[in-house]
C-alpha positions in Angstrom: -1.9 -28.1 -14.0 -1.4 -26.5 -10.5 0.0 -23.4 -12.0 -3.2 -22.3 -13.6 -5.0 -22.9 -10.3 -2.5 -20.7 -8.6 -2.8 -17.9 -11.5 -6.6 -18.2 -11.1 -6.3 -17.9 -7.3 -4.0 -14.9 -7.5 -6.5 -13.1 -9.8 -9.4 -13.8 -7.4 -7.4 -12.5 -4.6 -6.3 -9.2 -6.6 -10.1 -8.6 -7.3 -11.0 -9.1 -3.7 -8.2 -6.6 -2.6 -9.9 -3.8 -4.4 -12.7 -3.3 -2.0 -10.2 -3.5 0.8 -7.9 -0.7 -0.8 -11.0 1.4 -1.5 -12.2 1.3 2.0 -8.7 2.1 3.2 -8.5 5.0 0.8 -11.6 6.8 1.7 -12.2 5.6 5.4 -8.8 5.5 7.0 -6.0 7.2 4.9 -6.9 10.6 6.1 -6.8 9.6 9.8 -3.4 7.9 9.3 -2.0 11.0 7.4 -2.9 13.3 10.2 -0.3 11.5 12.3 2.4 12.1 9.5 1.5 15.8 8.4 5.1 16.9 9.0 6.7 14.1 6.9 8.2 15.5 3.8 7.7 12.0 2.1 4.0 11.8 2.7 3.3 15.5 2.1 5.4 15.2 -1.1 3.2 12.2 -2.2 0.0 14.0 -1.5 1.2 17.0 -3.6 2.7 14.8 -6.4 -0.6 12.7 -6.9 -3.2 15.1 -6.2 -4.1 15.5 -9.9 -4.3 11.7 -10.6 -7.2 9.3 -10.5 -9.1 9.3 -7.0 -7.0 12.3 -6.0 -4.0 10.0 -5.6 -5.4 8.0 -2.8 -4.1 4.5 -4.0 -0.7 5.9 -4.4 -0.7 7.4 -1.0 -1.9 4.3 0.6 1.1 2.5 -0.7 3.3 5.5 0.5 1.8 5.1 3.9 2.5 1.2 3.9 6.1 1.8 2.9 6.7 4.3 5.6 5.1 2.0 8.1 7.1 -1.1 6.8 10.5 0.5 6.5 10.5 3.7 8.6 14.2 3.7 9.7 15.5 3.4 6.1 13.2 6.4 5.1 14.3 8.3 8.1 18.0 8.0 6.9 16.8 10.0 4.0 15.5 12.6 6.2 12.0 12.2 5.0 10.1 10.9 8.0 10.4 10.7 11.8 10.2 7.1 13.3 8.5 8.7 16.3 5.5 9.9 14.0 5.2 6.4 12.9 5.3 4.9 16.2 2.4 7.1 17.2 0.0 5.8 14.5 -2.5 3.5 16.1 -2.1 -0.3 15.3 -5.5 -0.6 13.6 -4.6 2.2 11.2 -1.3 0.6 10.4 -3.2 -2.6 9.6 -5.5 -0.6 7.4 -2.6 0.7 5.4 -0.3 -2.4 5.3 -2.5 -5.3 4.8 -4.4 -4.1 1.6 -0.8 -3.2 0.2 0.6 -6.4 0.8 -2.3 -8.3 -0.4 -2.3 -6.5 -3.8 1.4 -6.9 -4.1 1.4 -10.6 -3.4 -1.3 -11.2 -5.8 0.5 -9.3 -8.6 3.6 -11.1 -7.9 1.6 -14.5 -8.1 0.2 -13.6 -11.4 3.5 -12.3 -12.8 5.4 -15.4 -11.7 2.7 -17.9 -13.2 2.8 -15.8 -16.3 6.3 -16.6 -16.7 6.1 -20.3 -15.7 2.9 -21.4 -17.7 3.9 -23.0 -21.0 1.6 -22.9 -24.0 
Protein backbone atom coordinates (compact mmCIF):
# COMPACT_ATOMS: atom_id res chain seq x y z
CA UNK A 1 0.00 0.00 0.00
CA UNK A 2 2.77 2.42 0.89
CA UNK A 3 4.71 1.61 -2.26
CA UNK A 4 1.93 3.06 -4.41
CA UNK A 5 2.10 6.31 -2.44
CA UNK A 6 5.86 6.36 -2.85
CA UNK A 7 5.50 5.81 -6.61
CA UNK A 8 2.93 8.59 -6.93
CA UNK A 9 5.13 10.90 -4.85
CA UNK A 10 8.10 10.12 -7.07
CA UNK A 11 6.04 10.85 -10.19
CA UNK A 12 4.87 14.16 -8.75
CA UNK A 13 8.46 15.04 -7.81
CA UNK A 14 9.56 14.22 -11.35
CA UNK A 15 6.88 16.43 -12.84
CA UNK A 16 7.83 19.27 -10.50
CA UNK A 17 11.49 18.93 -11.43
CA UNK A 18 10.84 19.76 -15.10
CA UNK A 19 10.27 23.51 -14.58
CA UNK A 20 13.37 23.68 -12.39
CA UNK A 21 15.46 21.95 -15.04
CA UNK A 22 14.09 24.23 -17.76
CA UNK A 23 14.88 27.37 -15.78
CA UNK A 24 18.39 26.07 -15.10
CA UNK A 25 18.79 25.24 -18.80
CA UNK A 26 17.85 28.65 -20.11
CA UNK A 27 18.79 31.05 -17.32
CA UNK A 28 21.89 29.66 -15.60
CA UNK A 29 23.62 27.18 -17.90
CA UNK A 30 25.43 29.68 -20.10
CA UNK A 31 26.74 31.56 -17.07
CA UNK A 32 28.04 28.35 -15.51
CA UNK A 33 29.63 27.20 -18.76
CA UNK A 34 31.56 30.45 -19.09
CA UNK A 35 33.62 29.40 -16.08
CA UNK A 36 34.41 26.07 -17.77
CA UNK A 37 35.12 27.26 -21.32
CA UNK A 38 38.52 25.52 -21.44
CA UNK A 39 37.23 22.21 -20.08
CA UNK A 40 37.40 19.50 -22.72
CA UNK A 41 34.55 17.60 -21.06
CA UNK A 42 32.10 20.50 -21.15
CA UNK A 43 33.14 21.67 -24.62
CA UNK A 44 32.88 18.10 -25.91
CA UNK A 45 29.37 17.75 -24.45
CA UNK A 46 28.36 21.07 -26.00
CA UNK A 47 29.53 19.96 -29.46
CA UNK A 48 28.23 16.41 -29.13
CA UNK A 49 24.69 17.33 -28.10
CA UNK A 50 24.25 20.54 -30.12
CA UNK A 51 21.90 18.90 -32.65
CA UNK A 52 19.60 17.22 -30.11
CA UNK A 53 16.39 18.62 -28.65
CA UNK A 54 16.73 21.99 -26.90
CA UNK A 55 20.27 22.25 -28.31
CA UNK A 56 21.44 19.61 -25.83
CA UNK A 57 20.82 21.83 -22.83
CA UNK A 58 19.40 19.08 -20.55
CA UNK A 59 22.42 16.90 -21.18
CA UNK A 60 24.74 19.85 -20.59
CA UNK A 61 23.06 20.61 -17.24
CA UNK A 62 23.61 17.01 -16.20
CA UNK A 63 27.22 17.16 -17.43
CA UNK A 64 27.84 20.35 -15.43
CA UNK A 65 26.36 18.68 -12.35
CA UNK A 66 28.67 15.72 -12.84
CA UNK A 67 31.69 18.00 -13.09
CA UNK A 68 30.63 19.92 -9.99
CA UNK A 69 29.96 16.78 -7.94
CA UNK A 70 33.09 14.78 -8.85
CA UNK A 71 35.72 17.17 -10.25
CA UNK A 72 38.77 15.27 -8.98
CA UNK A 73 37.78 12.06 -10.71
CA UNK A 74 37.21 13.87 -14.01
CA UNK A 75 40.48 15.77 -13.53
CA UNK A 76 42.35 12.46 -13.36
CA UNK A 77 41.15 11.85 -16.92
CA UNK A 78 42.50 15.27 -17.92
CA UNK A 79 39.13 16.66 -18.95
CA UNK A 80 38.60 19.42 -16.37
CA UNK A 81 40.55 21.50 -13.88
CA UNK A 82 39.42 21.55 -10.25
CA UNK A 83 40.45 25.22 -10.06
CA UNK A 84 37.89 26.08 -12.75
CA UNK A 85 35.17 24.25 -10.84
CA UNK A 86 36.07 26.06 -7.62
CA UNK A 87 35.68 29.44 -9.38
CA UNK A 88 32.00 28.77 -10.15
CA UNK A 89 29.86 30.74 -7.68
CA UNK A 90 27.89 28.73 -5.15
CA UNK A 91 24.47 29.79 -6.45
CA UNK A 92 25.33 28.54 -9.95
CA UNK A 93 26.53 25.26 -8.51
CA UNK A 94 23.20 24.87 -6.73
CA UNK A 95 21.31 25.63 -9.95
CA UNK A 96 23.20 22.86 -11.75
CA UNK A 97 23.23 20.19 -9.02
CA UNK A 98 19.80 20.42 -7.35
CA UNK A 99 17.66 19.88 -10.49
CA UNK A 100 19.88 16.98 -11.50
CA UNK A 101 19.68 15.28 -8.11
CA UNK A 102 15.92 15.78 -7.83
CA UNK A 103 15.37 14.29 -11.27
CA UNK A 104 17.67 11.33 -10.63
CA UNK A 105 16.20 10.59 -7.19
CA UNK A 106 12.65 10.66 -8.52
CA UNK A 107 13.58 8.33 -11.39
CA UNK A 108 15.30 5.97 -8.96
CA UNK A 109 12.20 6.01 -6.75
CA UNK A 110 9.92 5.21 -9.67
CA UNK A 111 12.22 2.38 -10.80
CA UNK A 112 12.49 0.80 -7.35
CA UNK A 113 8.77 0.90 -6.73
CA UNK A 114 8.18 -0.51 -10.20
CA UNK A 115 10.26 -3.54 -9.24
CA UNK A 116 8.68 -3.95 -5.79
CA UNK A 117 4.98 -3.46 -6.56
CA UNK A 118 3.24 -6.77 -7.05
CA UNK A 119 0.17 -7.17 -9.22
